[in-house]
Every structure is written in C-alpha cells, then in structure tokens.
C-alpha positions as a Python dict, from the first residue, in 0.01 Angstrom:
ca = {
    (1, 'M'): (0, 0, 0),
    (2, 'T'): (86, -156, -335),
    (3, 'D'): (207, 99, -590),
    (4, 'L'): (-62, 175, -850),
    (5, 'A'): (-4, 246, -1214),
    (6, 'I'): (-354, 393, -1255),
    (7, 'S'): (-618, 486, -1000),
    (8, 'A'): (-960, 619, -1106),
    (9, 'H'): (-1294, 673, -937),
    (10, 'G'): (-1626, 792, -1081),
    (11, 'L'): (-1503, 844, -1438),
    (12, 'R'): (-1768, 960, -1685),
    (13, 'K'): (-1763, 1044, -2053),
    (14, 'S'): (-2077, 1111, -2261),
    (15, 'Y'): (-2120, 1058, -2632),
    (16, 'V'): (-2388, 1159, -2880),
    (17, 'D'): (-2593, 1402, -2675),
    (18, 'G'): (-2889, 1545, -2867),
    (19, 'I'): (-2774, 1509, -3229),
    (20, 'D'): (-3040, 1585, -3493),
    (21, 'L'): (-2954, 1467, -3842),
    (22, 'K'): (-3133, 1449, -4176),
    (23, 'V'): (-2950, 1328, -4489),
    (24, 'Q'): (-3090, 1402, -4833),
    (25, 'V'): (-3068, 1134, -5102),
    (26, 'G'): (-2762, 1189, -5318),
    (27, 'T'): (-2572, 1379, -5047),
    (28, 'V'): (-2227, 1284, -4914),
    (29, 'V'): (-2199, 1340, -4539),
    (30, 'A'): (-1900, 1298, -4308),
    (31, 'L'): (-1863, 1344, -3934),
    (32, 'L'): (-1540, 1524, -3849),
    (33, 'G'): (-1370, 1557, -3514),
    (34, 'P'): (-1074, 1449, -3303),
    (35, 'N'): (-1023, 1094, -3181),
    (36, 'G'): (-1261, 1007, -2901),
    (37, 'A'): (-1519, 1270, -2993),
    (38, 'G'): (-1790, 1007, -3050),
    (39, 'K'): (-1801, 992, -3430),
    (40, 'A'): (-1816, 613, -3449),
    (41, 'T'): (-2078, 603, -3175),
    (42, 'A'): (-2291, 854, -3364),
    (43, 'V'): (-2273, 636, -3675),
    (44, 'K'): (-2346, 310, -3494),
    (45, 'T'): (-2646, 449, -3304),
    (46, 'P'): (-2873, 494, -3610),
    (47, 'S'): (-2754, 159, -3744),
    (48, 'T'): (-2982, -17, -3491),
    (49, 'P'): (-3294, -160, -3663),
    (50, 'G'): (-3589, 77, -3652),
    (51, 'R'): (-3392, 380, -3528),
    (52, 'V'): (-3367, 562, -3863),
    (53, 'A'): (-3663, 661, -4079),
    (54, 'G'): (-3637, 512, -4425),
    (55, 'L'): (-3427, 209, -4330),
    (56, 'G'): (-3725, 3, -4211),
    (57, 'T'): (-3755, -175, -3878),
    (58, 'G'): (-3665, -528, -3975),
    (59, 'R'): (-3304, -501, -4085),
    (60, 'S'): (-2986, -315, -4014),
    (61, 'P'): (-2770, -132, -4267),
    (62, 'P'): (-2419, -265, -4328),
    (63, 'A'): (-2210, -265, -4013),
    (64, 'M'): (-1926, -15, -3993),
    (65, 'K'): (-1601, -96, -3821),
    (66, 'P'): (-1421, 166, -3619),
    (67, 'V'): (-1094, 253, -3789),
    (68, 'A'): (-888, 90, -3514),
    (69, 'E'): (-1057, -245, -3581),
    (70, 'Q'): (-1007, -240, -3958),
    (71, 'D'): (-754, -461, -4127),
    (72, 'P'): (-599, -307, -4442),
    (73, 'R'): (-636, -650, -4603),
    (74, 'D'): (-1012, -648, -4539),
    (75, 'T'): (-1181, -638, -4879),
    (76, 'A'): (-1518, -535, -4730),
    (77, 'G'): (-1427, -170, -4764),
    (78, 'P'): (-1147, 87, -4754),
    (79, 'V'): (-979, 194, -4434),
    (80, 'R'): (-1102, 542, -4349),
    (81, 'P'): (-885, 813, -4193),
    (82, 'P'): (-923, 826, -3813),
    (83, 'D'): (-1077, 1174, -3799),
    (84, 'S'): (-1364, 1119, -4042),
    (85, 'V'): (-1648, 867, -4030),
    (86, 'L'): (-1884, 823, -4322),
    (87, 'L'): (-2248, 745, -4262),
    (88, 'P'): (-2373, 394, -4355),
    (89, 'A'): (-2381, 333, -4728),
    (90, 'A'): (-2752, 247, -4704),
    (91, 'L'): (-2817, 617, -4644),
    (92, 'L'): (-2615, 738, -4942),
    (93, 'P'): (-2716, 600, -5285),
    (94, 'I'): (-2475, 846, -5445),
    (95, 'A'): (-2343, 641, -5735),
    (96, 'N'): (-2687, 551, -5868),
    (97, 'T'): (-2810, 909, -5842),
    (98, 'R'): (-2508, 1052, -6023),
    (99, 'S'): (-2528, 787, -6294),
    (100, 'R'): (-2897, 861, -6349),
    (101, 'L'): (-2841, 1237, -6368),
    (102, 'M'): (-2554, 1193, -6613),
    (103, 'S'): (-2765, 965, -6831),
    (104, 'D'): (-3060, 1208, -6823),
    (105, 'L'): (-2842, 1505, -6922),
    (106, 'T'): (-2671, 1309, -7198),
    (107, 'N'): (-3013, 1218, -7339),
    (108, 'T'): (-3115, 1585, -7320),
    (109, 'V'): (-2804, 1686, -7516),
    (110, 'T'): (-2885, 1421, -7778),
    (111, 'Q'): (-3240, 1554, -7816),
    (112, 'Y'): (-3111, 1911, -7829),
    (113, 'L'): (-2871, 1837, -8116),
    (114, 'A'): (-3145, 1644, -8298),
    (115, 'L'): (-3351, 1964, -8304),
    (116, 'W'): (-3074, 2140, -8497),
    (117, 'N'): (-3090, 1861, -8756),
    (118, 'E'): (-3471, 1849, -8782),
    (119, 'A'): (-3578, 1972, -9128),
    (120, 'D'): (-3952, 1990, -9054),
    (121, 'A'): (-4056, 2318, -8888),
    (122, 'D'): (-4361, 2170, -8712),
    (123, 'R'): (-4159, 1886, -8560),
    (124, 'R'): (-3893, 2137, -8452),
    (125, 'A'): (-4159, 2349, -8280),
    (126, 'T'): (-4301, 2046, -8100),
    (127, 'G'): (-3953, 1935, -7993),
    (128, 'I'): (-3867, 2283, -7864),
    (129, 'A'): (-4186, 2296, -7657),
    (130, 'D'): (-4113, 1952, -7513),
    (131, 'L'): (-3746, 2021, -7435),
    (132, 'F'): (-3731, 2389, -7328),
    (133, 'T'): (-3903, 2586, -7055),
    (134, 'P'): (-4118, 2871, -7197),
    (135, 'E'): (-3876, 3153, -7110),
    (136, 'A'): (-3548, 2970, -7176),
    (137, 'P'): (-3276, 3183, -7337),
    (138, 'Y'): (-3040, 3075, -7613),
    (139, 'I'): (-2726, 3289, -7629),
    (140, 'D'): (-2416, 3252, -7845),
    (141, 'P'): (-2181, 3502, -8017),
    (142, 'L'): (-2423, 3539, -8311),
    (143, 'A'): (-2763, 3527, -8141),
    (144, 'A'): (-2939, 3612, -7816),
    (145, 'V'): (-3303, 3507, -7801),
    (146, 'E'): (-3555, 3398, -7540),
    (147, 'G'): (-3851, 3164, -7545),
    (148, 'H'): (-3976, 2900, -7786),
    (149, 'T'): (-4036, 3140, -8075),
    (150, 'G'): (-3689, 3289, -8055),
    (151, 'I'): (-3520, 2951, -8034),
    (152, 'A'): (-3726, 2824, -8327),
    (153, 'A'): (-3611, 3123, -8536),
    (154, 'V'): (-3243, 3050, -8459),
    (155, 'L'): (-3281, 2683, -8552),
    (156, 'A'): (-3470, 2769, -8872),
    (157, 'G'): (-3194, 3009, -8975),
    (158, 'A'): (-2929, 2743, -8915),
    (159, 'R'): (-3120, 2486, -9122),
    (160, 'E'): (-3150, 2732, -9409),
    (161, 'Q'): (-2786, 2842, -9392),
    (162, 'F'): (-2636, 2494, -9352),
    (163, 'Q'): (-2848, 2283, -9587),
    (164, 'G'): (-2694, 1940, -9646),
    (165, 'L'): (-2489, 1964, -9325),
    (166, 'S'): (-2562, 1824, -8981),
    (167, 'F'): (-2469, 1888, -8620),
    (168, 'E'): (-2318, 1605, -8417),
    (169, 'L'): (-2169, 1559, -8071),
    (170, 'H'): (-1794, 1622, -8077),
    (171, 'G'): (-1643, 1431, -7783),
    (172, 'E'): (-1813, 1344, -7456),
    (173, 'V'): (-2076, 1522, -7249),
    (174, 'D'): (-1942, 1653, -6918),
    (175, 'T'): (-2204, 1695, -6645),
    (176, 'H'): (-2254, 1790, -6285),
    (177, 'H'): (-2575, 1862, -6097),
    (178, 'N'): (-2821, 1989, -6361),
    (179, 'I'): (-2557, 2129, -6599),
    (180, 'A'): (-2401, 1979, -6911),
    (181, 'R'): (-2117, 2109, -7128),
    (182, 'F'): (-2021, 1963, -7462),
    (183, 'Q'): (-1869, 2034, -7800),
    (184, 'W'): (-2063, 1997, -8123),
    (185, 'A'): (-1938, 1981, -8478),
    (186, 'L'): (-2098, 2087, -8807),
    (187, 'V'): (-2015, 1813, -9059),
    (188, 'T'): (-2098, 1691, -9408),
    (189, 'G'): (-2153, 1339, -9274),
    (190, 'P'): (-2098, 1128, -8963),
    (191, 'G'): (-1734, 1143, -8853),
    (192, 'A'): (-1632, 1388, -9127),
    (193, 'E'): (-1385, 1672, -9069),
    (194, 'P'): (-1579, 1948, -8888),
    (195, 'I'): (-1658, 2261, -9084),
    (196, 'A'): (-1739, 2438, -8759),
    (197, 'I'): (-1701, 2351, -8390),
    (198, 'G'): (-1890, 2499, -8099),
    (199, 'F'): (-1904, 2460, -7723),
    (200, 'D'): (-2239, 2477, -7542),
    (201, 'V'): (-2338, 2486, -7177),
    (202, 'L'): (-2689, 2357, -7113),
    (203, 'V'): (-2882, 2401, -6787),
    (204, 'T'): (-3196, 2210, -6687),
    (205, 'D'): (-3458, 2239, -6416),
    (206, 'G'): (-3581, 1973, -6173),
    (207, 'A'): (-3813, 1830, -6437),
    (208, 'G'): (-3528, 1788, -6687),
    (209, 'K'): (-3635, 2073, -6917),
    (210, 'I'): (-3372, 2309, -7055),
    (211, 'T'): (-3377, 2647, -6879),
    (212, 'G'): (-3096, 2797, -7087),
    (213, 'V'): (-2824, 2729, -7344),
    (214, 'Y'): (-2506, 2937, -7358),
    (215, 'G'): (-2284, 2877, -7660),
    (216, 'F'): (-1935, 2957, -7781),
    (217, 'L'): (-1782, 2917, -8127),
    (218, 'D'): (-1442, 2746, -8137),
    (219, 'K'): (-1410, 2710, -8514),
    (220, 'M'): (-1600, 2910, -8776),
    (221, 'P'): (-1680, 2793, -9131),
    (222, 'A'): (-1432, 2914, -9392),
    (223, 'A'): (-1553, 3214, -9592),
}
C-alpha cells in the first residue's frame, strides 16, 4: 500500500448551531473565540439577503472577508485581528448615532448657558420648563435646589449679583451617552479674561431634557 500523509473518513465539524442574536442601534458587537470556532460563518450567515430583520430582502450588506483572505493593502477596510469578527457595518450605524448625540448635548449646553444670561424672568421661566424635567436638581458649592422654581431662584440671584456680566462656554463640551461636562466662564464680554470659572456636569433623559446639573467652582470672583 502506498504510504499516506493523511487518511480521514467520516469527518464532521458543525458551525453556528442555534445562535440567537439581536443588535441594538448604536451598539458595538464583536464575536470572540479561537480560530476555527465559526465566527466568520456566524457573520456571513445573516449577510444573506432576507435573513436579517431590518436589512430588507432585496440586498445584502457589505461583504466581509475572513481575516486570512484580507490583503493589508486592501483599502476597503482594516485587517481585523484573527480572534475577533465584527458584525456587518450595515447593522452598526455607530458614528452617526454618536455624532447626533454629541450635537444634541452641545445644543442643550448652549441653551442652558443662555438661561443664565436671560434678563427677562418670564422668558427664563419658560426656558427652564422647556429644558428641565420637573424634579431636576441643580447642585453646586453655593446652592442645592430642586425643580423649576428652585432653579429659577438660583438663576435670578445670579442675574442680580452679576449684572453687566455674562456666562459663556469655556472650552469644548465633552459628552458620552446622555451626559455632558463643560467649563463656563463669567466674563465682561465675549472672549474677555474670566472673572469666575466653573465646571458643570449635565445629565439628560431619553427626550433630551435635563434631569440634573452638578456644578463645581474652579475660580471665584475676587472680593
């Protein structure tokens, strides 16, 4: 008999047996496991037209190459590490979601600072009702209040104490999820040397309304 390098009979190997998977919009998902565990097969299976709810039945999402088939010079996408396979990009509109949330929170911060500069009490009250949830707290080293009436009292006191001055954003707004943190400055005019500097953390709900503001004072006005 001729010498054999390999002899096999009745080999079997199963992949993707009974996987249930739901991916929320804005969620990053990766399949982890050793080589040969079936990660690429699991990704390719829902890439067939009509197999995944939400992708429609007439088109396929972008094809994904197994890592072994990828050429580092291929500009279609980065080479992924062998033990992690990302789901098709059509399932993960992450960048757009994050950009929208950041934009929404930045707009909320802008509206929030505008309330501190609003001289008319009625317009302040309307703005507070539009921007804050009814039970939202405002807490900083000098005040701890809750609800629209309490917040209105804090803003009215600031307007009376700092007449002729204004609050402006000092630097950039940093956000994640439904939380924003930012510095503000009390100035005599746009871009002027700050008389006072504070740091606020602002939290919103699913509707974009402020559920709480938590402030710190980094620089106090000179006596």
